[in-house]
N, C-alpha and C positions, 0 to 999 in steps of 0.2 A: 201765504207767505208767514212761517213762523218765526219766532221769535225763541231763541235758546239762551238760557244765561252762561256765562263762562266766569270760572274762576282765575285771577291771574296771579301768580306768586312771583316775587323776586329771589331770583336765586342768585349765586355768587358773580356769575360772570353774563348772566341773561337773564330771560323771563320763561316761565311755563305756565301752560294755562290748562285746562280741563274743563269738560262739560258734563255736568252731575247728573243731565237726563241721558246722557249717551255715553255709556261707560266703555272705556278704551279708545275714548275720543279724546287727543292730546296735540299738542303744538309746544315749540319754541320758538324764540325770536331774540333777536339781540336788545331790541327795545319794546315797550308797549306796544307800539304801534305797530312794530312788524309782527309781533305774537298775535294779536286782536287779527291781521289780516289773515294769517297762517291759519289761524282756530277759525275764522268762516270758512275757508278754502280746505279746512279737515271735517268740519260740521256737512259741508256739500258731499265731500266725498264719501263719508261714512253714512249720509243719505241714501246717496246711489248705492252703493254696495248693499244697503240693507235692501235698498228696491231690486235689484238685482237677483236677489237670494229671497225675493218675495216673503221678508220678514216685516211683518207691523212695523211702523215709525213710532217711536215714543212720539209721545205729545209732551210739549216744553211743561213743565208744572214747579221747576225750580224758583225760587226769586230771592234775591240776594239785596239787602238792604245796608246801609252803615249806620252805627249808632255814637252818639261821644259819650262817653264816659271819662270820669274823673280819674288821671293817675298822679 
């Protein structure tokens, strides 16, 4: 099992997400929770496609952290 980092962004009426380690792997949803679930499904589907094409599966390397700053 691998852990891939996803980035979730708030849009005007929904959320969108992408996986930096899997270019082109994206998902959207009405809520953060829905977007996370759809992103999990998108990653699984993306990896399945890479396997079918006999393409190497990228190793997760991206890490995200939050930092506190004074504004």
